[in-house]
N, C-alpha and C positions, 0 to 999 in steps of 0.2 A: 653701424653694425647691420648686417643683412639678416632679415627675419623670415621665417617660414610659417605659414598659416596652416593650422590643422583643424579640420572640420568634420563633424559627424552629425547626422540628422536622425531624429526620431519622428517618423511620419505617421500621423494618425488618420486612418482611412475609415470613414463611416460605411459600413457594409449595407448593400442594397436589399436588405430583408424588409418584408412588410410589417413585421412585428419585432419587438425588442429581443435582446439576447436571452433574457431569463423570464419574460412575461409575454402575454398576448397583446399588450398595448401597442397602438399604432406608432410607426416612425415617420408618418407623413409630415412634410415640412410646412410651416406656415399656420398651424392651428392656433387658436386662442390660448394664451398662457394657462398652464396647469389643467388642460383638458385631456391630455394624453399621458397621464401618470397614474398607474394603478397601485393597489396595495403592495404588490411585489416590488415595484420600483421604489416605493417609499419605505420599504423594510418594516412594514407593520407586523406586530406580533402574530405568530401562528401561520404565516405564509412561507412557502418554500419556492425557490427558483427552479425552473425547468429549462434546460439548455436548448436553444434554438438550433436544430440540426442544419438549417440552411447556412447559418453563420459558420459552422464547422466546415461545411463543404466549400464555402468561399475562401476560407483561410487556407485550406489544403490546396485549392486550385492556385492560389497565389504562390504558395511554396513550390508547387510543381513548375510554375511559369518561370521562377528564378533559379531552377535547378537546385533547390534546397533539400536538405535532409528532412524527412517527415517522420518524426518520432512515433513509435507505436503508442506510447502513453504520454498524455499531457495532463496537467493538474491545474485547477483554479485555486488561487490564493486570495486572502483578504489583505488589502492595503489600507491600513487604518490611519485616518486623519480626520480632523473636524473642520468643516467649512459649511457655511449656510446652504450652499447648493448641493450638498451631499447628505441627504436626510438620514441615511442608514448609519453614517459615521464611518463607513468604510467603502472602498471600491473593490468590486470583484475583478481580479486581474489574473495574470499568470506570471509569476516571478521566477520560479526555479525550474519548471518543466513546461516550456512554451510549446505551442502546437506546430510551429515551423522552426526548424533549425538553421544552421549556416547555409547561405546561398550567395548569389552574386548578380549584379546588374551591370550591363555594359552601357557606357555613355559615349556620346560622340563629342569630341573636343573641337574647338574653334578652327584648328588647323586641318580638320578632316580625319584626324586619328581617333582612336578609341581607347578607353580605359575601363578596366573592370573595378567596380566598387563592391567590396564585400558586404554582405548583409549578415549581421551577427545572429539575429533571430527575428521572428515576428510572433506576437502573441495576441490572443483575444482578450478583450476587457469591455466593461460597460462604461458609457460616458456618464458624466455628472450633469447636473442641471446648469442653469445659467443665471448669473447675477445681473440684474438690470439697474443701472445707476441713473438713467435719465428720467426726468419727469416725476421724481418722487420727493422733491423738495428736501434734499439732505438725507433721505433714507434710501435703502436698497430694496428693490423688489426681487423676488425669486420665481423663476419659471422652471418647473420641473419636467417639462415635456421631453427634454433630451435625456433625462435620467434613465439609464438602462438601455440607451441606444447602442447597438453593437459596433465596436471599433476593432480594427486590426492595427496594432501599433508595430511599425516596421523599423527596426533599430539597425542602423548601419555601423560599420567599423569606421574609425576616424581616418578614412582614406582620401578625403577630398582636400585639395590644397589651394583652392581659390573659390571666390564667390560664384564664378561662372560654372565651375565644376559642380558645386552644390545645386545650383539652379538646374543644370543639365540632369543631375541625378533625380531631382524632384520631378522634373518633366518625364523622365523615363518611368518612374513609379506611377505617375498619373496615367501615362499611356498604357502601361500594363494592366492596371486595375480597371480602366474603362474598356479596353479590348476584351478583358475577361467578363465584363458586365457585372462585376461584384461591387462596383461603386459608380455613382455618376460623376465623382471627382469635382463637384461644384464647390470651389473654394469660397465663393461669396456666401454660400449657405452653410459653410462649416463642414461640408462633407469630406474635406481634406485640408489638413493644416499640419504644421510641423514645429517641433522644437529644435533649435539650432545650437549645437555645442561648438564653441569657438575658443581656440587658444593659439598662442604664438610661441615660437621658440627660436633661439639663434640658429641660423642655417648650419646644418651639419650635426646638430645636437640630437642624440638618440631619444632621450626622455622627453615626454610631453610637458608643455607648460600647464599652468593652472587654467582651467576652462571656465567660461561663463556660459550659462544656458539662456538662450533667448526664447521665450515661450510664445506659442500660438501664433506663428507667422502664417498669414493666409493668402499669399500670392507669390508667384515666381519672382516678380520684380522686387517685392519687399524683402524676400530672402537675400537677394543680391545686395540691396541697400543696407539691410541690417548688418550683414557680415562686413561690408566695407567700413561702416562706421565703427563696429566693435573692434575690428582689427586695428584700425587707426588709434582708437582709444587705448587699447592694451599696449601697443608699441610706445605711444607717447608716455604712458604711465611708467613702463619699465625703463625707458631711456631717461626719465626724470628721477630715477632712483626709487620709485615706488614698487609695490607688489600687487599682482592681480589677485583679487579675492574670489574664491569659488562661490558663485551666487547665481540666483535666477534673475534675469532682466527682462524688461518689456520693450518692444520696439514701437516707437511713436512715429507713424508715417507722416504726420503733419509737420513735426519738427525734424524728421529724418534723423532720429537719434535713439539710442537705447538708454534705459534708465533702470536703476536697481529696484527690484520688487522685494526680495527677501534673500537671506543666506540660503545656499543650496543644501537641501536635506540629503542625508545618506539613507541607504536602504534600511538601516537599523531604526531610523526615526519613524518608519512606517509600521514597524512591528508586524512584518509579514508572517502569516501562518496559513496552512492549507484550509480552504473553505470547508467547514464541516457539513454544509448543506448540499454539496455537489460531489458526485463520484468522479474518479479519474476518467478521462476520455480515452478509450482504447480503439485504435483504428487498425482493422485488419488489411492485409495487402490487397485483397479483392476490392475493397472499398476505394483504396487509393488508386488502384489501376483503373477502376470505373471512372473516377474523376479525371484521370490522365487522358482517357480516351475521349472525354468531352471537351478538352481544351480547344479553343479556336486557334486559327492562325494568329500568332503573336507578332508584335511590331517588328522584331528583328527578322523573323521569317518572311513577313510581307515585304519588308524593304529589300531583302535579298531576291525575292521573286520579281519585284518590280524591275530590278536591275538585270537579272539573268534572263527572265522570260519575256519581259516587255522592252528591254533595251534602254531603260532610262538611266540617266547619269546617277552617280551616288548622291549628289545633292538633291536632284528631283525626287529620287526614291525616298530619301530621308524626310523631306518636307511632306510628301504625300502620304507617308505611312505614320506620321507623327501622332495622329489621332485616328480613332476608329471611324469617326464621322467623315473626316477628310478622305480617308482611304476608300470608304464605301461610295462616297460621292464621285470621286475620280474614276473608280472602276465602272460605275454606272454610265458616266460620260463616255468612257472609252468603248463600252459595249454599244452605245448609241451611235457613235461616229466611226468606230472601227480603226482608230489610229491613236495609239498610246501617247506618242510625243505631242501631237496636236492637243489632245485632251489635257496633258500635263501643262502645256503652255497656257491654255485658256484658264484652267482652274487656278494656277499660280499667278496668272497675270490679271486679266480683265475681271474675273470673278473675285479673287482675293482682294484686289484693289477696291472694288465696290463694297465688299463686306467690311473692310477696314474703315472705309469712310463713314459707313453707317453704324459701325460698332456692333455688327451682327455675327453670331457664330454660323458656321456653314450649314448646320441643320435648319436654320431659319432663313436660308437664302430664298429670295423671291423668285429666282430662276432655278427651276428644277434641273436635275441631271439630264433628264430626257430632253428638255428644251435646249439646254446648252449643247448636248450632243447633236441635236438636229441642226442647230446653227453652224456648228463646226463642219458638219457634213455638207452643208450648202456652200461653205467657203472652199472645201476640198474639191467639189465637183464644178467649181467656177460659176455657180449660179449667182453668187455675189462676190464682191471684192472686199478687201480688208476694211476700207472706209465704211462701206455699207454694213459690214458685219457689226461694227461698233454701234451703228444706229439701231440695228436689229436687237442687239444685246440690251441697249438702253430701253427699248420699247418693251422687251420681255421683262426687264427689271421693274418697269412701271406698270406691268400688268396690262399691256395694250395688245395682247394676243396670246392664244393658247399654244402656238407653235411658231417656229421661225418661218415656216412656209407661209403662214397666214400674215405675218408682219411684212414679209417680202412682197407678197401680192398686194396688200393694202397700201403700202407706201411706194409701190412701183420701183423697187430697188434691184430688180433682176438685172444681172450684168449683161451688157451688150457684147456679144462675141461675134456677131455677124461682121466679117471683115469689110463687106461692102458698105455697111452703115458707118463703120468706124472711118473708112477711107473718105467718105463724103464729109464727115465732120472735120477730118484733118485737112482736106482740100479747102474747106471754108475758112478754117483758122489761118492757113498759110496765105490765102488770098487777102484776109483782113489784117495781116501783119507784115506789110512790105519792109518796114524799117528793121524789124527783128530778123527777117529772112536775109536782108542785106548784111547785117552784122554777123549772122551765122556763116554766110558765104565767105565773108572777108576774114574770118577768124582762122587761126592756126588749127589744123586738124585735131591736135591733142587737147584743144580748149573747147571744142564744139560740144563735147559730152555734157559739160555743165550748162551750156546755153540752151540745151534741148528742153530743160525743165520748164521754161516759160511756155513752150508750145504744148507740152503735156498738160500743164495746168489749164490752159485754155480749152483743150479738148475735153478734159474731165469736167470742166465747168459746163461746156456745151451739152455734155451727156448727163448732167446732174449727178456726176459721180458714178455712173453705171457702166462706163466703158471699161473693158478689160485693160488694166494698166500695162501688162506685158505686150499685148498686141499694139496698143497705142505707141509705146516706145519703139517697137521694132518697125512699124509702118512709118512713123514720123522720121526716124533716122534714114530709112530708105528713100523717102520722098525728098527730104531736105538735102541729103547728099547728092541726089540726082540733079539738084539745082546748082550745085557748086561747080 
């Protein structure tokens, strides 16, 4: 039987506010446990929450970025459940009237095509604390620093049909929130994580199969691997005559498998009701229009500009606009060297290769955009050749110069373009290579092109790699052909 996979994602994005969603406690990462949880976060008697306006603005900006409906009124609800890291016994969320309504996100497929993924809604809520199971000798520790941290939960429609589509959607969400500056998107620190809803159904069937929810997956790669395992598990179960149970599962990256955590709760299990301590949020059109005017150039717009205005290919434009940091670095390199295509080649080639080898993000590159742009400019004006350029790049990477010009000068890499000097080196190489000259002279004319490589290599060696390769090739051919 042929099976179809159906996937929906619930993406939790930590908003980049300095304080929590309902209190003034800090949201800074890395503090000692339980040093950033105040009486409001703990739900102590007599305290009242106060909504953080910055969190509201960030949520609306996201909604505008995905062309979503922005309801005039949104309402906070209490989601009731009991767990050690939830000291209030409830989570303040938005169930029935979220701050962001239906929207859509466009993803790029492997074949270069695009697909629109519908967003059902996005709502504001507070995070819970964190249970710590290590180093407590059979007990569990509780860190409440995250309690009350503002989250935007983005709920997609079940529009994805493969693990790759799900990863592409998650990357698109990551790109949007980081471009907007409403989250740092750091998945390793928990700033962005997602719950993956997966089901399978016979190909052509209209109704959905029973879904399993995989909780708190925190990397693009793990999303793909978790879905791949879960799809295979469900298909095997169904083909063996079993049934899929609606449940919550956990992905274990070490074993590369999902395993059951608990049966899936329904909305009724949480006994949602409007939060009595918070008034409805009312947004007037002037406020929404003000936030719309402050939107930056978003990934899709930047990609289109890179293609239309800078002449980049669809692939190059997509890679260079995928993250805000990459796009800003590329544009700074382009400004420094004056050539978009050369800047794109170097950023995606030599620079990205070095970053990948060292495991560094582009914002931590040892070579600044100004340094790389200066290096490219020296290649373009024939000050250095391609081989020397790689030496200069490595020196800049290792901190051996403040600019490409300084490295070129210090290492004596300036390209020799004086035809007289190059001719002298060529004459000496020809004089020192009588056997190779004879072979060249006796070869068929159509085979001489391959043989000239030996002479080019000798001239480049004599010049310590500084001779202009194009001039060397042209002059060598002229002189060797004259001997035939």
